[in-house]
Phi, psi and omega in degrees: 000138182298146183300318185292342177280338179272340184282133174266110184285137182236156174302157179309133178092346180273152177289153178224149178229134181205164179249134180270175184299331181278004177091354179281154180256141183233149174226144177229133184230127174278118184249341184188189175244132179288168180300331181274003177095350179280154178296141174269100183257119179266144185244138172231150180227132180219171182279330183235161179296321181298319181293317181289327176298318179296319180294321178296316180298323179294318177298318179296322179295316178297318179299313185289335180270354181083012182269001182278126178289159178292155177290158178100184182295133183293144176290144164266163177300318180298315182297317181293313181298321178296316178297316182296311186286333181272329191243317188269306184302319181299339178282344187245341185231166182277172186296321181297318178295323180299330178299312179296320178297317180298319178296313181300317184286307190277326182275327188245303190290312183295313179300326185273322190232359190299334185281346180293144166292137185302317184280358177251357180289129181245163179300331180293323176300317183292318180294323176295323176298315178298320179298320178294324178295319178298315180299327179281358176097009178289140179287150182300325180296323177295317179296323178295323178296317177296318179302316182290321177297315179299315180299317180297317182294321180281336171301322179292323177296323177294314180300329183268003175084011179274343178224145176282323177208161185267112181293338179292331177296331182271335184288143178265124175270156180302147179290135178261126181288157180298325179296325185283331187290287182032060190290147170290152172282164178301320181293323178296318179297315179300319181293319178296318181291323177297318179294319181295330181299337181276358183251157180295326184259041183299327180298325180294324177297317181297318179297317181298318179295320182292328186255358186279072171054033176079012183293315178279150179282113182276175178298138173086000000 
């Protein structure tokens, strides 16, 4: 029987289920709109109508819950963090803050976690990374600054539909002792940065504030 006689035609945007000439069952679900404006139609193939119906329902469930990833090549952690720190963050924060973000992203996060697919990164990967930093002698406050930068960048990925949820929100960062915190106030940080702006090495002051055990208030 011809394939088009087995296909149940649906109005635009509706899911469809049909059987091909080889006897296999297929389902197509519209989940979003591609960057070029065309519908993003996902395809599933199964041996029976019942199996493909179940697969179609699962795709519809993911679409309706917002858990469906965008079409196209999946982001890696490195690709997303690079895009975020180069393109998105500079629109929202000042130059001094960007210095600390750049250090967190390029010196720590990308070398340790950059090869992961963004949508496959789990809290356990992040916690093992924090554990290795502790073993290497990094202070808990430094890890917290990196943690907050990472959380902010992936929150943006969630808002844009590249992630269903932010794994950094689930990951546990090392406990910071009360002795280590002693945070500067926002006004103190502003005053220090204003003073540093008059010096040739102002960028070094910004980096020191960003990495000094969580004393400066980081992004996010």
